N, C-alpha and C positions, 0 to 999 in steps of 0.2 A: 945439688942443693942443699941449704941447709935442711935437716931434720928434727923431729921435734918428738916428745915421747907421748905417745896417745894416753894418757889418763892413768888410771890403777891396771889399764892392760900390758905395760911398760915397753910397748912396742915402737919404736920409731918410724915417721911419716916424714915424707918432705910436707916441709911449712905451705908451700902452694901445692895442693891436689889437683883433681878434676872430680867434677859434677856432669852426671852425665842423665840428667832429666831428659835432657832434648837428643839423644840418641835414642829414647825411645818414641816421645810423641810430646805435642804438644807444645811446640817451639817451630812451626811450620817443620815443612820435611825436610831431613838429615836420610841420604839415602845409605845402604851397606858400607857402599866404599869409600862417602868422604869419614862416616863415622871412623873407619877402621884406621882412616889419614888421621884423624884427632887421637886416638888413641897412642898412636903409634908415636904422634909428636910429641904427647905430653911425656909420655916414655922416654922418649930421647932427648928431652928437655931437661929428666931428673926425676918428673912427678912418680910418688911409691905409693899411691893413697888414690885408689878410686873408689866414688860413694855414687851408690844406683836404691833402687827400689823394686818391690817385684810387681809395683803398678806401671813404670815409666814405659809406653807403650804393651803394657799386659806381658812382661818377661821379655820384649826385645832386646832393653838395654843389658839387663842381667846376661842376656846370652851371647849378646856382639862382646861383650868383654872379656867372655869364656871363649869365645872363639878366639879372641884376638890373644890370650894369653897360653891357647894350645898353640898357639904357634910363635910362641915367644918366652921358651923355658927355660929361658937364661935369665929372663925378669921376676923382680923378686918384689911384688905389688900385694899391697893389704887389699882389698875389696870388702868394702861395707855397705851392706844393703840393709832397706826398711821392710818394715810388714806391720798390715794393721788394719789397710784400705780396701781390701777384697771384698769385704762384708757391708750392710749398714754401721754406720759411723752412732753408735750405742756401747756404751761402759759391758754391758753384757756377753756381745762378741769376743771380748779380749779373755780368751779361757783358753787353757791349755792345749785340748784338743785341737782347736783354730790353729794356734801357734803350731804345732805341730805340722798340722798340715801345707800351712803356709810357709814354713822351714824347709819341707819332704818339697815343696816346689822351686823355693830359691836353691838349694842343695841339686836339685837338680839341671837348671838354670845354667848354674855356674857351672857345673860338674865338677863339685867337692861334695867329697863326705861332710867336712866340717866348716860350717862359715866363719869366717874371720871375724865379725862384727853385725849383728843385726842389732835395730834401733826401731822401737815402738816410731811409726810414721803419726805425729801428729794425732795423737789419738784424742777421743773427749778428755776433757779437763779432770773427771773424776778417777779415770784410769790412774793417774799418776797417785792416786793417795791411796788405792788399792794395794793389800797384802799378799792377796790370792795373785794380782799380775805376778810379782817380783817373784813370788816362791816361783809360779810358773817359768818365768825366765830362769832360774833359778836352777830349775828341772833341766831345759834345753840344754845348759852347761854341763851337769851333771851328766845327761845323757852323750853327751862330748857331742853332739849337734850344732851347737855353736864357742865360741872358745870365749867370746863376752858379747855385753850386750850395753846398749843405750839407748837414749830417747833422741829423737827431734820434738822440738817445741813450737808453740808458737808464741807464748808470753814468757816474761822473764818471771813470773810466778810460779807458772810450768816447770821453768828451769829449776827454782829454787828446791820446789818441792822430789823433784828426781835426784838431786844432787846430794837430799840429805841421806839417800837411798846408799846403803853400803856397798853395794855391788854393782852400780851404775859406773858404768867405766867412762863415758862419753855423754854430753849433750851436745846439740844441733842445734842451733838458735842463728836467725837473722842477723845478720850482725854485718854494719857498713856507714860510711861518713852519712849516711840517709836513716839510721836506726841504730843512737848513739847511746841510747837506755841501756843495753847488756852492759856495756864497759862498767856502770856506776854498779849495779847493782848484781851482776851474774858472774863477769870472771873474778872478780876477789873472791866469792865462796867458791868458787870452783877449785880456784888453784889452792886455794886453803884446804879444802877437802882431797884434793889430788885427780880430781874430774878434767879429761880432756874436754875442750871445745874447739868443737869443728864450725867453722863460720859459711852460714852459707848466704844465697842472694847477696852476693860483695858486692856486684856492681846492680844493685835493685832494679834486674832484670833488664839490665842496659842500660839506664838513664844514664849513669856513672861515666858512660861510654863516652859520652859528649855527642853524641853520631846521632841524637834524634831532634826531629821538631817537633810544633805543634801540626804539621801536616802529617807526622809519620801516618803511616799503615799496613798494620800488619797482618796476615793470613786471619781468616778465617779461624782456623782450626791452631791458633795459637793464641795459650793462655794471656797475653797481653791487647788480645780483643773480645775474647769471650768471659773473663773473671776481673775486667777491671774494676767490677765494684761486688768481687766477692759473690758471683752467681754461680759459682762451680767449687769452690773450697775458699779458705781463709782469703779476704782481699789482702790481707799484710804479704800474701808470697808474690802477690803482683807489683811491681815497682815500690816494694816495701811498705803498699798501704799509700804510699803519696799520688794527690791528686795527679793526673800525668800532667796537665799543662803548669801545674806548679814546679813539676819534679823538672820538666824542659826546663824553664828557666833558672830554676837551680842549681841544673847539671849545669849551665851556661857559666856560670859564675865557677863554679868547682873547676870547670876545665882551665879556668885562667890561673888557677891556683898550681895547677902542673909545673915542674921546677923541667927546664931546657933538658930536652929528653928523654922526658917521661910521657907517657899518656895518658889522659884522666884516666883511663879503665887501671893502668900501672900506680897512679898516683892512688885511686881508691884500695887497691889492693896491699901496697904499701904499709898505706895506714892502718890497715887490718894485721897485718903482720906483724908493725909495731907496739902492737897493744898486747901489755902481759899478763900471759895466761891463754891467748891463743894455741891451740896445738896446730890446725892447718887451718886455710880458707880456700872452697871448692867455689871458686867460678867454670862457668858450663865453657864450651866451645863448638860452633859450627862448622868451624874450617882449622885445618892444623895450623894456619897461621896465627887466626886468637889463639891457640893452644899454647904454642909457641911464645908468645906475646905476653901470658899471662904468665907463665913460669918466670921469665924475665925477671916482675917484678919483684922476686926473691934475691935478686943482684943487685937491684936498683940501691944508689946509696939509702939512710935514713933520711927520714923529713924534717927539715928544720924547727925549732921550739914557732918561729913565725908562721913558718906555714900552718902547722897542728894548731894553732892559735884561731888563724883564721879558716881553718876548715870547722871547729869549732861554732865560732863567731856564724858562719855560714847557717849552718843547725839550727844555730837557737832564734834567728830570724826568721829562716824559711821554712823550716821542716816538723821542727819539737813540738808547737801545737796540734800539728794531723799525727803524728801517730804517737806519743809517750804515753796520751791517754790509754790506748786500745791494747798495746801490747807490750 
């Protein structure tokens, strides 16, 4: 699989990575056996970047990754985790003592002395403007607890504020054919600054797979049920903030644009991979088959100008008014 550099860290990672929220919680049940199969399938397909967080299953995702990698010492996988959502979401909680405590927990979960990459996990907006916060992150690097740090953001404005920080290695942002604004505002700025872009929610919580209908029902413990209107966390994390019925209709149009031999999900991933400035895209997978299919998108042919124009037209007609003003 093709590899690209993660920003200022200078480390090469696969252009298709693996998001592991679903291996912890909030996507229905994924048992331990299936979780290990997902990790194995991804690694065997050339994936060298796993993204997780300390709150995914209260550490289960981190622990599952650690267990898998202990059994595969031949693999060289970069593991990025996140911190910041274990306490009330107020800026006052983003301080060095808490960072050290969260860091200690993730290092135990992942079984390492030094974490590859730690990202602030969509903190309150004022955090991005706090010198004290980034001084504290620099301290973690100096103490050799972490090799580098980045941020995971909700909005383009937050991303631009973070990119201006001299030691931010990466920005993780929702970016897909139903969330196009970062292409204009964030990716050029990140590329100019040498900051890596990690594209998350690439399939708009599965909408872009084309598998759902308006009658699809998700499990009660799936965020696509309980956070559809932003009841638990930012609404943009669920279906990229698009109304479900609108999203299903638009996804049917999107699926019709897929070239022969390319699934709608692979079309979405290929679209992201082609955008200048993207370091890696991190689709999740609930099965080994999904993990392999996602990785295969890196090998598919570049999309034609006609297809790219049709995707942009679909976004402009059906999606833009719902999301651009908020994120």
